[in-house]
C-alpha positions in Angstrom: -34.3 14.3 9.4 -32.7 16.4 6.7 -29.3 15.9 8.4 -29.9 12.1 8.4 -30.7 12.1 4.7 -27.6 14.2 3.9 -25.4 11.9 5.9 -26.8 8.8 4.2 -26.3 10.4 0.8 -22.7 11.4 1.6 -21.9 7.9 2.8 -23.4 6.4 -0.3 -21.5 8.8 -2.5 -18.2 8.0 -0.7 -18.8 4.3 -1.2 -19.0 4.9 -5.0 -15.7 6.8 -5.1 -12.5 4.8 -6.1 -10.2 3.9 -3.2 -7.3 5.7 -4.9 -7.9 8.8 -7.0 -5.5 9.4 -9.9 -3.7 12.7 -10.2 -4.6 15.0 -13.0 -1.8 13.6 -15.2 0.9 11.0 -15.2 3.5 13.8 -15.1 2.5 14.5 -11.5 3.9 11.2 -10.3 7.6 10.8 -9.3 8.1 8.3 -12.2 6.1 8.4 -15.4 6.2 7.4 -19.1 4.2 7.7 -22.3 3.2 5.1 -24.8 0.9 4.9 -27.9 -2.0 3.5 -25.8 -1.6 5.1 -22.4 0.4 7.3 -20.1 1.6 5.7 -16.8 2.4 7.4 -13.5 4.2 5.5 -10.7 4.9 6.3 -7.0 7.2 3.7 -5.5 6.2 3.3 -1.8 8.7 0.6 -0.8 6.9 -1.5 1.8 4.0 0.8 2.7 0.5 1.8 1.6 -2.0 4.2 3.1 -5.4 5.8 3.0 -7.2 8.5 5.0 -4.1 9.5 6.8 -3.3 6.0 8.0 -0.2 4.1 6.9 0.4 0.4 6.9 3.6 -1.6 6.5 3.9 -4.9 4.7 7.3 -6.5 5.2 7.1 -9.2 2.4 5.8 -7.0 -0.4 6.9 -4.0 -2.3 4.2 -1.5 -3.2 3.8 0.8 -6.2 0.9 3.2 -6.6 0.2 3.2 -10.3 -2.0 5.4 -12.4 -3.0 4.6 -15.9 -4.3 7.2 -18.4 -5.6 5.3 -21.5 -6.0 7.1 -24.8 -8.6 4.5 -25.8 -10.2 1.5 -24.1 -7.4 -0.6 -22.6 -7.4 -4.0 -20.8 -5.3 -4.5 -17.7 -4.6 -8.0 -16.3 -2.8 -9.5 -13.4 0.2 -10.0 -15.7 0.4 -6.4 -17.0 3.0 -5.4 -14.4 6.4 -6.7 -13.2 9.5 -5.5 -11.4 13.0 -5.7 -12.6 15.5 -5.6 -9.7 19.2 -4.8 -10.3 18.8 -5.2 -14.1 18.0 -8.9 -13.6 16.5 -10.8 -16.5 14.3 -12.6 -14.0 11.3 -10.4 -13.4 9.2 -10.3 -10.2 5.6 -10.8 -11.2 2.7 -8.9 -9.6 1.3 -10.6 -6.5 -2.4 -11.1 -6.0 -3.9 -8.5 -3.7 -5.7 -11.4 -2.0 -2.4 -13.0 -1.0 -1.2 -9.6 0.4 -4.4 -9.3 2.4 -4.1 -12.8 3.7 -0.5 -12.2 4.9 -1.7 -9.1 6.8 -4.8 -10.9 8.3 -2.8 -14.0 9.3 0.7 -12.7 10.1 1.6 -16.1 11.6 2.0 -17.4 8.1 5.2 -15.5 7.7 6.2 -15.1 11.4 7.1 -11.5 10.8 6.1 -8.6 13.1 3.5 -6.3 11.6 4.0 -2.5 11.9 1.3 0.1 11.7 2.1 3.8 11.6 -0.4 6.4 12.5 0.1 9.3 10.1 -2.7 11.6 11.2 -2.1 15.0 12.8 -0.9 14.6 16.4 -0.8 10.8 16.0 2.7 9.5 16.4 1.9 6.0 17.6 3.8 3.0 16.4 2.7 -0.5 17.0 5.0 -3.4 16.5 3.5 -6.9 16.7 6.7 -8.6 17.9 6.8 -11.7 20.1 7.4 -11.3 23.8 11.1 -11.4 24.8 12.5 -14.8 25.8 14.6 -15.3 28.9 18.3 -15.5 28.5 18.5 -18.1 31.3 16.0 -19.8 33.6 14.4 -17.3 35.9 15.7 -14.3 33.9 14.0 -11.3 35.5 14.1 -9.3 32.3 11.7 -11.8 30.5 8.2 -10.6 30.3 8.8 -7.3 32.0 7.3 -4.2 30.3 8.9 -0.8 30.6 6.9 2.0 32.2 5.1 4.2 29.6 6.2 7.8 29.1 3.7 10.2 30.6 1.2 11.5 28.0 -0.7 14.8 27.9 -4.4 14.4 28.6 -6.4 13.8 25.4 -8.7 16.5 24.0 -12.2 15.5 25.1 -13.6 17.1 21.9 -11.2 15.2 19.6 -13.0 12.8 17.2 -11.1 9.6 16.8 -10.8 8.2 13.3 -11.8 4.5 13.2 -8.9 2.2 12.4 -9.1 0.8 8.9 -8.6 -2.9 8.6 -5.2 -3.4 7.0 -6.2 -6.5 5.0 -9.3 -4.9 3.6 -7.4 -1.7 2.8 -4.8 -3.7 0.8 -7.7 -5.1 -1.3 -9.6 -1.8 -1.6 -6.6 0.2 -2.8 -5.4 -2.4 -5.3 -5.4 -1.4 -8.9 -8.5 -2.9 -10.5 -8.0 -5.1 -13.6 -10.2 -5.3 -16.7 -11.2 -2.9 -19.5 -10.7 0.7 -18.7 -11.5 3.8 -20.7 -10.9 6.5 -18.1 -7.9 7.2 -15.8 -7.6 4.7 -12.9 -5.1 4.4 -10.0 -4.3 1.9 -7.3 -1.6 -0.2 -5.7 0.2 -3.1 -7.1 2.2 -5.5 -5.0 5.4 -7.5 -5.6 6.6 -10.2 -3.2 10.1 -9.3 -2.0 11.6 -9.5 1.5 15.2 -8.9 0.5 17.5 -6.1 1.7 16.4 -2.9 -0.1 19.9 -1.4 0.6 21.2 -3.8 -2.0 18.7 -2.7 -4.6 20.6 -0.2 -6.7 18.4 -0.4 -9.8 14.6 -0.9 -9.9 12.2 -0.5 -12.7 8.5 -1.2 -13.4 7.7 -3.2 -16.5 4.3 -2.4 -18.0 2.9 -4.6 -20.8 -0.6 -4.4 -22.3 -2.1 -3.8 -25.7 -0.1 -0.9 -27.2 1.9 -0.5 -24.0 5.5 -1.8 -23.6 7.3 0.3 -21.1 10.2 0.0 -18.6 9.9 2.9 -16.1 12.9 3.5 -13.8 12.0 3.8 -10.1 15.5 3.9 -8.7 
């Protein structure tokens, strides 16, 4: 009985925790800057986001984990962040997390394969949702044939498997929350971009809010 109560309390406590915990300071992030109203820390994650040792790939969106450390109450909105690519004057505005979640939940919208990487210890699985190969000519014997799987070591019967996290729900849960903040917050922000990252030589995050006007170099 006591164990059941403890487990229930633990689950309730976890539900109250933010999806992304900010570091102790903005300076602990790879990119960071200070302003009169807040310090900002940024970790540019290219096309990936993760939680609880599980990583997900979103082909059509760039992802930045952003932490905001306000000096006083500060309002964040959906237009507080933008990306500048290759010093262009045309900024890429933040995408709605709901759009990102929809693109993951219904990948047929974009017709792109979805990639999931297992980042847990001993988990090296990679799943690519690519379409089945088409035949090169009528009756092509290579079409639809699957290669034999490499032999695998028997699984540990005592291993506790982590439940897979829904990718679309995770995109929403880890998104940076908007509104009035008075304490440090962190979360992901998304920018629609499916271009060739090798051609991106300069990249910076634009942050604009009351008392905050920053351009933070990411690349």
